[in-house]
N, C-alpha and C positions, 0 to 999 in steps of 0.2 A: 504494500500500500504506500503510495506517495502522497505527501501532504505539503502544501505550500501556503504561505501567508498571503493575504490579499488586503489591500487598502484602497478604498475608492477615492481618497484624498489624503494629502500629506498632513493637513490640518483640518479642524472642524469647519463645516460649511454653514453659512448663514443664509436663510431664505426668508422672504417676506411675502411670497405669492407662489402659486403653483408654477413649477419649473421642471426642466428635465436636464439630465447630464448630457452634454453634447456627444453626438455619436462618435466623433473622432477620439474622444477620451474614454470610450467604453472599454471594459476589461476583456481581454481575450481569454476564454476558458476552454478552448478546444483541448481534448485529451483528458478532461476531468469528468468524473461521474456525479459529484455533488459539491455543493458549496454551503458551508454553514457560516452565517453572518450574524454579527452583533450590531444592532442599531442602538447607539448611545445618544439619546436626546439630552444634551448638556444643559440647555436653557430654553424655556418657553417664555418669552418676554411679552406678556400680555396681562392686563388686569381684568379681562373679560371672562365670564363664566362659560361662554359658548365657544371657546377656543377649540379648533380642530386641526390636526396635522396628521396626514397619512402619506406614507412612503411605499411605493410599489417598485418591484424589480421587473425589468423587461429584458428580452433576449432577441437576437437577430443573427442571420447568417452573414451580414455585411455591416460594417460600421459606417453606415451612411444614413442621413436623415430621411431620404426618399424611399426607404424600404420599410415593410411592416416590422413593428417591434411588439410582438405579443407579450402579454403579462406572464411572469413566472409566479407571481403571488404578491401579497401585501403584508406589511407588518401591522401589528395591532395599532389602531388609531390612538393618538396621544393628545392629551389636553393639558398636562402639567409636566414639570421636570423636577428632578432628573428621572429618566426612564431608561432601562436596559431591556431590550427585546431580542431574543435569539430565534432565528428561523433557519431551516435547512431547505435548500432548493435543489431540484433534480431536473433532468430532461432539458438541460440548457443547450442552446445552439452555440454558435461560435463566439458571440459577444454578449456581454451583460452590462446594463446600465441602470441607474436609479431614476425615478420620476416622483416628484412631489405632486400628488393628485389633489390634495386638499391642504390648504394653509389659510385658514380664515378665522376671524373673530370680529365682534362688533366694534372693537377698538383696534388700534394698530397692533401688529403682530410681527415678531421676528423669532425664528426658531433656529437654534444652533444645534447641529447634529454631526456625528461621525459614524461612518459605516466601514466595518472591517471584519475579517474572519479568516477562514481557511478553505482551501480547495483540496478535494480528495480524489484520488484515482485508485480504483480497485483492480485494474487490469494489469 
């Protein structure tokens, strides 16, 4: 079994609205069978009770914006911080990236998060 570390960014990311990791910076996962990731929501900066933050993982055969990026799955929606959520993803295509599908509150909102984990190959 081969195991390699994976980091989607060198430092925590800050988002204030739904956004997506650019395709050119997607992580190549060819040759791996599964990916276990830890979503670390460091800070949810909002005074609103209706805060919602949802992170989804997507996969594609090419790291281009003009190709389909089907969903691999989502992490548990977050309303407060700090939060640690671990998920295992399988059936990945060649590239993987993150997408913030929901980042909303009735007041201003900034969410700081970090996404990292391990890639595993059983072959």
